[in-house]
N, C-alpha and C positions, 0 to 999 in steps of 0.2 A: 429454410430450416429454422425452427424455433430455437433461439439461443438458450444454452444452459451455462450459467455462470458459476464458477468456483472461486470463492474468496478465501485466500490464505491470509491469515492475520485477522480473521473475522472478529475476534474478541478485542481487538485494539480500537483506538479512538476512531480512526477513519474507516477501518474495516467494518465496524459495527454499523456506522452510518450508511456505508455502501450496501450492506445486506438489506437494510431497511429500504433504501432507494430502489434497489433491484426488485424486491418483493412488491413494492408499491406500483411498479410498472408491469407487474404480472409476469416477470421473467423467472423461470425456474432457477432457483438459487441453492447452491450447496455451500454452507458455511463450515469451514474447517476449524476444529477445536483440538488442541493438543490432547492426546489421550491421557497424559499425566496431569492435566489441569486440575487444581484443587476445587475449581468451581464448575466442573464438567456438567453435573446434573442441572445446575442453575442455567448455564448457557444453552443446554439442550432445550430446556423449557422456554427460554426467552426467544430463541430462534424459531422454535416450532410455532410459537404464538404469532410470529411475523409471517409464517408461511414458508419458511426455509427448511431445507433438509440439513442434517448435521452429519459431517464426516469426521471420524476420529482416527484416520490413518496415521501411522507413525511416520516420522520424517526419515524415511528410507526410500531410495529410488524405486525398488520394485513395488512397494506398497503405494506410493504416490502415483506411479504410472498406472497401476491397476485401478486405483480410485478414479482417476480422470477418464480412463477407458470405460470402466463399468458404468459410470454415470452419464456417459455421452457428453462430457463437458466440451463446449465450443469456445468458451471465453474464460481465461484464467486471469484473475485480478490478484496481483501479489502486493499485499499491504503489510508485509512483515517487517519487523525491526525490533531491536532490543532497546533498553533504556538504561540510564545510569543506575536507577533504583533496582531494576531487575538484576543487573550485573552485581550490585553490592549485596543482594540478598540470595544469590544463587549458591547452591551447595557445591556446584562445580563451576566456578567463575570462568574457566576456559571455554565452557559451552555457551556462554552468554556474551561473548565479545562481539564487536561490530563485524569482525572478520568471519566469525563462525555463523552468526545469524544473518546480518544484513547482506553479506556476500554469499556465504556458504549455502544457506538454505534457498536463496534466490537461484543460485546456479543449479541446485538439485531440482528445483521446481521447473526450471527451464528445460532441463534434460528429461524430466518426466513428461512434460507437455509435448516434447518432440517425439518421445518414444510411444506415447499413447496413440498418436496418429489421427486423432479426431479434433484436436484443438486448433481453432482458426485464428485466435488472437491472444497475445500475452501482453497484459497491461501491467506495467511496473511503476509503483509509487516510489519515486526517488526524492530528491531534495534540491531546492534552489542552491546555487553555488557549486554544484557538482561539476568537476572538471578534472582533467588529468593532473594538473598541477595544484589542485586544491590541498590546503593544509589540514592536518588533523586526521585521526583514525576513522572518524565517522564518514567524512566526505570521501576519503580514499576508498573505504569499503563500498560506498555507494557508487563510486566511479567504476570499480571492478565489477560490481553487480550489473551496472549498465552495459559494460562490455560483454558480459556473459549473455545478457538479453539480446544484444545486437548480433552476437555470433550464432545464436540459435536459428533453427530453420523455420520457426513459427513466426508469422508476421507480428510485429510488436508495436506498442505505443508506450512511450516513457513520459511520465508526468513529473514536473519539478516544482512543487509548491514551496512557498516560503513558510514563515511561521504559521502554525495552525492553532487557532484559539477556539474556545467553546467550553461546554460543560462536561468535563471529564469525570470519570468515576473516582479517580485519584486526584485530590486537590493539588494544584500547582500554582499557588498564589504569586510566587515570584515570577514565574513564566508569564502569567496573565498580566501582571503589572509591567513587566519588561516589554511585552508585546504592545501594550497600549502606549508606552513611552516611545517605542520605536516608530509606531504608526504616526504619532504626533510629529516626531522629528522628520519622518519621510514626507509628511504633508508640507512642512516648511521647505524642505529640499525641492519638492515639486513646484511650489509657488515661486521658487527662485530659479526655475528653469530645468530642474532635474527630474522631469516627468518620467523618463524611462527608468531611472533608479527607483523612484517612488513606486511605480507600477510593478516593478520586478520584485521588490522586497516587502511590500506592505502585507499584512496578515490576511488570512482567510479563515473560514470556519469549517468544521467537519462536514456539515450538511451541504454547503456550497461546493466543497471539494469533491464529495461523493457524487453529486449530480454531474460534475464535470467529468469524473472518471467514467461514469456510466455513458455519458454522451460521446466522449471520444472513443471509448472502448468498443462501442457498437457501430461507430462510423467507419465504413470501409475506406473512406478517403483519408482517414487518420493513420492508416497502417504505415509503419516505418517512420513515424514522426516523433519528435521530442517536443513536448508542450511545456512551455515555460509558465511561471506562476501568473503572469499578467493575463493569460488566456484561460486560467482555471477558476475564474470567478463568475 
């Protein structure tokens, strides 16, 4: 069966690169864009130019279930997540928390994929450092999302990248500088014998990560696996 990929979070940094990678491989790709996006028309044009279809279903379980079923989606790639900037600019801050977006919308998408009945793989983009005892709202929300993915009946793959650098549409100079400094420190740690720590936490870029998500997402042998950052480059 020819795969049909659905990318949730397609307008994000990694999601956008993933849509490009999927289309370049000739895979039928559906890019989800929030119907209330202020740049909806722009995204529709950009994704259409790549060869992707655009879905604007609302984040409601019946609507998402119907979208996955109607389009014959076989592979769901969940690349959603909020940011501090979006949280600070939101008219309803409670709707843009890590709990509401990173966990809540992931759980909704898991349920939709299960109810649709045709999804063969659910690929979840998590984060390095995610664990039950991790500190902070972000990693705790990611851990809860991972548990929702595991509890679903659709075979899953969870990816845990470290810091993701690259050319973002929104400039993040401090993040870029911090990433470069962290990589230099990790190189030194590796030279002193901490190769595992270096490999686990050194940065990657959006295109490399997108290629890895595609590779593991379509690999039957990767079902049920958690892929740590050192294997996502």
